[in-house]
N, C-alpha and C positions, 0 to 999 in steps of 0.2 A: 645896291646893285652888285651883281656878281661878275667876276672876271672868269673867262674861260680861255684856255690856250691849247694849242696842239702843234705838233711838228708836222712839217710837210716832207715826207720822205722822197717825194718825186723831185723836189727842188733842193732838198738838203737844208732848207731854211727853217728857222723857228717862226711860226706864224702865231701871233697873239691876237685873239679876238676879245675886245673889251668894250664896255659901254663908254659913252662919251665922257662921263664924269669919273671914270676909273683912272687909276694911276698906272699907266702902261709900263713905266720903268719898274715898278714893284711887281707887275705881272711877269716881266722878263726874268727878274731875279727868282721869282717863285718857280717858273718853268725850268730854269736851269737846275734848280735844286731838285725838283720832282722828277725830271726826265733824264738829267745827266749826273745827278748826285754830286753836284759841286756848288760852291757858294760863289756868286758873282758879286764883285765889289767895284767901287769907283765907276758906277754906271752913269753915263752921260749921253744925252741925245746927240746924234750925228746930223740928223735931218729928217724931214718929212717929204715923202715922194708920192706921186700919184700917177695913174695911167688909166685911160679909158680903153676898152677893148670890145670886141664882138665875139660871142661864143654861141653857137647854135642859133644864130640869127637874133640873139638878144644882146643889147648893149649893156656893158657893166662898167664899174669904176672901182679900182682898188687903191687903197692908201696904205703906205708902209711908213711906219715910224721906226727908224733905224737907231740903234744904241750901240755904244761900245763900252767895254768894261774889262775887268781883269778877273780871271778865275783865281780864287784864293789858294787853292791847292796846287802843288807843283806837278803831281803825277800826270794830269792831262797834257801838259806841255812837253812831257818826256816821251810821249807816244805819238805815232802817226794817226791813230784812230782809237776809239774806245766805244763801248756799248752804251747806248741810250735806251730808254724804255718809254713806251706810251701806256701809262697806267690804265686809262679808260678802255683800251683795246687789249690789254695784257699782251702786248707785242714788244719786241726789241728791234733795234736798228743800229747800224754802224754810224757813229758821228766821226767825220773825217776833217782834219785841218786842210784848208785850201787857201792858197794865195789868191788875191783878187785877179791876178793875171790868168790863173788857171780857170777861174770862173768865166772869164771873157770868151775862152775858146773851147773848153772841153765840157762844160756843164751848162745845162739850161738855167738861165737866171733871168728874172723878170725884166729888169731895166738896167742897162749898162751905166746910166747916169749915177746910180747908187755906187757902183764900183769906182767911178771916177772920183767920187768924194772920199772913198776909203783909201786911195793911194796916198 
């Protein structure tokens, strides 16, 4: 089975779409390499979260697997933001560091419970 991932520019989050038998941590590592040109190391799961919602009259369910890790290169930590790319769309976007507290107030984020666990 194949893994597919994409970034969500509207939320600033990395969204990984994988089959149930796929290794999601490996998908996250691959997407950081492909889209941000960095190596992600020491990847470990933080938690699994879910939420039901209604959109256009249809009920849906989202599940997020959240991971934390370290970027092997120093240069991303030395910048406030850097360029990422979406290879399938041949588009670039700005990747920006944000503290969990800023995500609570200034940026749309799906579920504050995720942020509580990141503090």
